[in-house]
N, C-alpha and C positions, 0 to 999 in steps of 0.2 A: 579933476584931480588925477584920474586914472591916466588920461592922455599925457599929462605932465610927467607922471611917474614912468610911463613907457618911453617917452622921448629921451629920458635920461640914460636909457640903456641902448647902446648901438646895436646890440644883438636882436632887438625887436623893432625893425623898421615898420613904420606905420603904413606905408603904401608902396613898398618895393615889389613891383610885379615884373621884374626883369627889365626895368627902365623902358618898357614899351607903353607909350601913352595910349589911352583909350581912343577909339575912333571918334571923329568929330561929333557924330550924332549922339553917342552915349556920354560923351565928355560932360555935357551940361547936367545930365542926371546924376552922374557919378561924382562930380566935383564936390558936392557937400560932404561926402564921406571922407574926403581927404582933409577936411577942416575939423573933423571931430564932432563931438556932441552938439556944439553950437550950429554947425552946418546942417545936421540932421533936424534940429529943432526948426531952423529956418525953412528947410525943405518941407517939413510937415505943415508949417503954417501956410506956405505958398500953396500946397496941395489942398489944404482945407478951404482956402479962399477959392481955388479952382473948382472944388467940389460945390461950393455954394453957387458959383456962377453957372456951373453945369446944371444944377437943379433948377435954376431959373430958365436956362436954355431948354430944359425938358418941358417946363410949363409952356414956354413960347412955341415949342414944337407941337404940342397938343393943340394949342389955339390956332396955329397956322394950318395944320393938316386935318384935324378932326371934322370940321364942317363938311369937307368933301368926302372924307372916309365914311362918315355916318350915312351919307347918301348911297353908298354901296354896301352898307350893312356891317362895317367893322370900324374899329377905332384903335388909337394908340393911347395907352395910359402909362403914367409913371408907376413904377413898381419898386418899392424899397424893401429889399431883402433885409432880414434882421442882421444887425451888425455892420451893415453897409452904409456909408455916409452919402454916396452919390446914387441917385435913383437910376434905374434902368428903364428903358422904354419897351413895353410889351404890347403885343397885339391882343385886342379884346373884341368880343362880339358886341353888337349894338346894345344888347341888354346887360352887358358886363357880367355875364354868368360863366363864360368860357374864356380861356386865355391860352395863348401859345402860337407858335409859328405855323401850326396846321391851319389856323384861320387865314393867314396870308396865302398859304399854298392853295387852299380851297378857293379863295377869291380869284387868284391868278388863273386857276384851271377852269373856272366857271366860264361857260360859253357866252354869257351875256355882256361881257365887257368889250368895248371897242379897243382896237390896238393903241390909240393914244391914251386911253384910260389905263390899260395894262402897263404902258410905258411910264405913266405918272406914278402908278402904284409901285412899280419896280424902283423908280428913283427915290420914292419915300422910304422903301425898304433899305436901300443902300445907305441913305443918311441915317436911318435908325441903327443899322448894324455898326456903322462907324462911330456913332455916339456911344453905343453900348461897349464897344472896344475901348474907347477912352475912359468910360466910367469904370470898367473892369480894371484898367491899369491904375487909375487913381485909387480905387478901393483897395486893391491888392498892395500897392505901394504904401498906402497909409497903414494898412495892417502890419506890413513888414517893419515900418518905422516904429510903430507902437511897440512891437516885440523887441526891436533893437534898443529902444530907449529903456524899456523895462530891464533888459539884460545889462545895459550900461549902469543903470542905477544899482542893480544888485551887485555888480562887480565893484562899484565905488563903495558900497556899504561894507563889503568884505575888506577893502583896503583900509578904511578908517576904523574898522572894528577894533576895540581895545581888548587885550587879553588879560 
């Protein structure tokens, strides 16, 4: 309703940003915002599906790398921060008592690993970092969309409020 009311007024353009289109990379992410609330709802649903797929990817990541990682005394475990939909991958010690990047650093600096083992550990860390970057983007975007939807609902309620 709010979008319809705003479209009726030419002095409130919905997406006039100087008629400069977004760059091609961002265009796909920003496009739903040009479509209004329905576009935001679709983007939210797509990101929730992506989050579910990433959570399964995190399980697969653990299963793929932990047998080898346990052999050198560390592991990667899913870690779900409160309020986050997509899990992050965190370094853990073999006993699951300690957590953090310091475990990776200590293992890399340890003198007992051969160069190929250090390279493999480095490659796993690169994949973990990229996964966590994606997870952070999904979690933050979902949070922003929840807030935007809440504000849209509040503004719609103000519009339809009877005096």
